[in-house]
C-alpha positions as CSV (number, residue, x, y, z in Angstrom):
1,M,0.0,0.0,0.3
2,V,1.5,3.2,-0.9
3,P,1.7,5.8,2.2
4,E,-1.3,8.5,2.2
5,E,1.4,11.2,1.0
6,P,3.3,9.9,-1.6
7,A,6.5,11.2,-2.8
8,G,5.5,13.2,-5.9
9,L,4.9,16.1,-7.7
10,T,2.6,19.0,-6.9
11,E,0.4,20.6,-9.1
12,S,2.4,24.3,-9.4
13,L,5.1,22.3,-11.2
14,P,6.3,23.1,-14.5
15,T,5.5,20.3,-17.2
16,E,9.5,20.3,-18.1
17,L,11.1,19.3,-15.0
18,I,14.7,18.6,-15.9
19,R,16.6,20.4,-18.6
20,F,20.2,20.2,-20.0
21,E,21.3,22.5,-22.6
22,K,24.4,22.1,-24.1
23,V,26.0,20.5,-21.2
24,T,29.7,19.2,-21.4
25,K,32.0,17.5,-18.8
26,R,35.6,16.6,-19.6
27,F,37.5,14.3,-16.9
28,G,41.0,15.3,-18.4
29,D,41.2,14.6,-22.2
30,N,38.1,12.1,-21.7
31,T,34.9,14.1,-22.8
32,V,32.4,12.1,-21.4
33,L,29.2,14.5,-22.0
34,D,29.6,16.8,-25.5
35,G,27.0,19.4,-25.4
36,L,24.4,17.2,-24.1
37,D,20.8,18.5,-24.9
38,F,17.7,16.8,-23.2
39,S,14.6,17.4,-21.2
40,V,12.7,15.4,-18.6
41,Q,8.9,15.9,-18.4
42,A,7.3,16.1,-15.1
43,G,5.7,12.7,-13.7
44,K,7.5,10.9,-16.6
45,H,9.9,7.9,-16.0
46,V,13.2,8.4,-18.0
47,T,15.5,5.6,-18.6
48,L,19.0,6.0,-20.1
49,I,20.8,3.1,-21.6
50,G,24.0,2.7,-23.3
51,P,27.7,1.4,-22.9
52,S,29.9,2.0,-19.7
53,G,31.6,5.4,-19.9
54,S,29.0,7.2,-22.1
55,G,27.9,9.6,-19.4
56,K,24.9,8.2,-18.2
57,T,25.7,8.2,-14.0
58,T,27.8,11.8,-14.7
59,I,24.1,13.1,-15.3
60,L,22.7,11.7,-12.5
61,R,25.9,13.0,-10.5
62,M,25.5,16.5,-12.0
63,L,21.9,16.7,-10.8
64,M,23.1,15.4,-7.0
65,T,25.7,18.6,-7.7
66,L,28.3,15.8,-7.0
67,T,29.9,17.0,-10.0
68,Q,29.6,20.2,-12.2
69,P,29.7,20.6,-15.9
70,D,32.5,22.5,-17.7
71,E,30.1,24.3,-19.8
72,G,26.0,24.3,-20.6
73,T,23.1,25.1,-17.9
74,I,20.8,22.5,-16.1
75,T,17.5,23.5,-14.9
76,V,15.5,21.7,-12.4
77,A,11.9,22.9,-11.6
78,G,12.1,26.3,-13.1
79,E,15.4,27.1,-11.1
80,R,19.0,27.1,-12.5
81,L,20.9,24.3,-10.5
82,F,23.8,25.2,-12.7
83,P,25.4,27.6,-12.6
84,A,23.6,29.1,-9.3
85,G,24.8,30.0,-5.7
86,E,25.5,27.6,-3.1
87,K,21.8,28.7,-1.4
88,E,20.2,28.3,-4.3
89,V,21.8,24.7,-4.9
90,R,20.9,23.5,-1.8
91,E,17.3,24.4,-1.9
92,I,16.9,22.5,-5.4
93,R,18.8,19.5,-3.8
94,K,15.8,19.0,-1.4
95,K,13.6,18.4,-4.7
96,I,15.9,15.5,-5.8
97,G,16.5,11.8,-4.0
98,M,18.9,9.8,-5.4
99,V,19.4,5.8,-5.0
100,F,22.9,5.0,-5.6
101,Q,24.8,1.5,-6.4
102,Q,26.3,1.4,-2.9
103,F,23.3,1.8,-0.2
104,N,25.3,4.4,1.9
105,L,23.4,3.7,5.2
106,F,24.7,5.0,8.1
107,P,26.1,1.6,10.1
108,N,25.7,2.8,13.6
109,M,21.9,3.8,13.1
110,K,19.0,1.3,13.0
111,V,16.7,1.0,10.2
112,L,14.3,3.6,11.1
113,R,16.7,6.3,12.1
114,N,18.1,6.0,8.5
115,I,15.3,6.7,7.2
116,M,14.2,9.8,9.4
117,E,17.6,11.8,10.0
118,A,17.4,13.5,6.7
119,P,13.8,14.9,6.9
120,V,14.3,15.8,10.8
121,T,18.1,18.0,9.7
122,V,17.2,18.9,6.5
123,L,13.7,19.4,6.1
124,G,13.3,20.2,9.8
125,M,10.2,17.6,10.1
126,S,9.1,16.7,13.4
127,K,10.3,13.3,15.0
128,D,7.0,12.2,15.3
129,E,6.1,12.9,11.5
130,A,9.6,11.7,10.4
131,E,9.1,8.4,12.1
132,A,5.3,7.9,11.0
133,R,6.6,8.6,7.2
134,A,9.3,6.2,7.8
135,R,7.3,3.4,9.0
136,E,5.0,4.1,6.1
137,L,7.4,3.8,3.2
138,L,8.9,0.5,5.4
139,D,5.8,-1.1,5.1
140,L,5.7,0.3,1.0
141,V,9.1,-1.8,0.3
142,G,7.9,-4.5,2.8
143,L,10.5,-4.1,5.5
144,A,8.1,-3.1,8.5
145,D,9.4,-6.0,10.8
146,K,13.1,-4.3,10.1
147,H,12.9,-1.0,11.4
148,D,14.7,-2.1,14.9
149,A,17.4,-3.8,12.7
150,Y,21.0,-2.4,11.9
151,P,22.0,-2.3,8.2
152,S,24.8,-5.1,9.0
153,Q,21.6,-7.1,10.1
154,L,20.1,-7.0,6.3
155,S,20.9,-8.8,3.3
156,G,21.9,-6.3,0.2
157,G,18.7,-6.6,-1.2
158,Q,16.9,-5.3,2.0
159,Q,20.1,-2.8,2.6
160,Q,19.0,-1.3,-0.9
161,R,15.1,-1.1,0.0
162,V,16.1,1.1,2.7
163,A,17.9,3.6,0.9
164,I,15.0,3.7,-1.6
165,A,13.0,4.3,1.3
166,R,15.0,7.0,2.5
167,A,15.5,8.6,-0.5
168,L,11.7,8.9,-0.7
169,A,11.3,10.3,2.8
170,M,12.4,13.4,1.5
171,R,9.4,13.6,-0.7
172,P,11.6,14.6,-3.9
173,Q,10.1,15.4,-6.8
174,V,12.8,13.5,-8.8
175,L,13.7,10.2,-7.8
176,L,17.3,9.2,-9.5
177,L,18.4,5.7,-9.6
178,D,22.0,4.7,-10.7
179,E,22.3,0.8,-11.1
180,V,20.9,0.4,-8.1
181,T,21.1,-3.3,-8.6
182,S,24.6,-3.8,-9.7
183,A,25.8,-4.4,-6.5
184,L,23.5,-7.1,-5.3
185,D,23.3,-10.9,-5.7
186,P,21.4,-12.3,-9.0
187,E,18.8,-13.9,-6.2
188,L,18.0,-10.6,-4.4
189,V,17.5,-8.3,-7.9
190,A,14.2,-9.3,-8.6
191,G,12.8,-7.7,-5.0
192,V,14.4,-4.5,-5.0
193,L,13.0,-4.1,-8.8
194,D,9.5,-5.1,-7.8
195,V,9.8,-2.2,-5.3
196,L,10.6,0.3,-7.7
197,S,8.3,-0.7,-10.2
198,D,5.5,-0.4,-7.9
199,I,6.5,3.1,-7.3
200,A,6.7,3.6,-10.5
201,H,3.2,2.8,-11.1
202,T,1.3,3.6,-8.2
203,T,3.2,7.4,-7.3
204,D,3.4,10.3,-9.8
205,I,7.3,10.7,-9.2
206,T,9.4,11.6,-11.9
207,M,12.1,8.9,-12.4
208,L,15.5,9.1,-14.0
209,C,17.1,5.7,-14.2
210,V,20.6,4.3,-15.5
211,T,20.2,0.5,-15.7
212,H,21.3,-2.5,-17.6
213,E,18.4,-4.3,-16.5
214,M,16.2,-4.0,-19.8
215,N,13.2,-5.7,-18.9
216,F,12.6,-3.1,-16.0
217,A,13.3,-0.3,-18.1
218,R,11.0,-1.7,-20.6
219,D,8.3,-2.1,-17.9
220,I,8.8,1.3,-16.1
221,S,10.0,3.7,-19.0
222,D,7.8,6.3,-20.9
223,Q,11.2,7.0,-22.2
224,V,14.4,5.5,-23.1
225,L,17.4,7.1,-24.1
226,M,20.5,5.6,-25.4
227,F,23.7,7.0,-25.0
228,D,27.1,6.7,-26.9
229,S,29.9,8.8,-26.6
230,G,28.6,11.5,-24.5
231,R,25.5,12.0,-26.7
232,V,22.0,11.1,-27.2
233,I,21.9,9.0,-30.4
234,E,18.5,7.7,-30.0
235,S,15.6,8.6,-28.4
236,G,11.5,6.8,-28.0
237,S,9.1,4.7,-26.2
238,P,10.5,1.6,-25.0
239,E,8.3,-0.4,-27.7
240,K,10.3,1.7,-30.3
241,I,13.9,1.4,-28.8
242,F,13.7,-2.2,-27.7
243,S,11.6,-3.7,-30.6
244,D,12.4,-1.9,-33.5
245,P,15.4,0.7,-32.7
246,S,16.7,3.2,-35.7
247,Q,20.4,3.3,-35.3
248,E,22.9,0.3,-35.3
249,R,24.6,1.5,-32.4
250,T,21.7,0.8,-30.3
251,R,20.7,-2.7,-32.1
252,K,24.3,-3.9,-31.4
253,F,23.9,-2.8,-27.6
254,L,20.8,-4.1,-27.1
255,S,21.9,-7.5,-29.1
256,A,24.9,-7.4,-26.4
257,V,23.0,-6.9,-23.3
258,L,19.3,-8.7,-24.0
């Protein structure tokens, strides 16, 4: 069951929630994003696919302000993320949640406090409200009985589900997913993907996902972007991209991963 106030969008948000304009990022002599232009509409689920090193994770890291572009502009909910001042960036960051490849849970905090910590310290939410929200989200991800456990007492799949709940606890407008199953044992992958699929199908939160799980991408995506050498070389519905791609590079990539 989805919490009564699921993380998601409000009616006041602009239709276009994320925009990259002529964004370039270099690491030394390596250009990982090359004049990138793309946008994500509010409430949509967009999946980025492509070979390793094509710039997909760099996009997510820029939205989390963990990496800055060398050129170009990034806008979130009509506000400039880059270039922008530190105060503006902090406010925009509150609108974005991210689930990483690694779980990044606080090992010294029990599960319930891991989820409560940011809403209390960053959003100023009362402890009672944060706890109620955390318990709702633990129920959503199927871990209501693990609220009193430490991360070390959980499996990798359970820890990743806690990380998903922690990201949603901030009520973000955008949820970023960076290869969230890549660190999991194969038998644990399905459970995490089921939780994310449920969130995608039962809330209106905007999702930007990097994954090599093509069946998952086909299931949850409104749009799929194929990246190669720092550029979007093809964009379309999952049906179009996975069944009838127009680019030979896309066909070769999919034949290798499907």
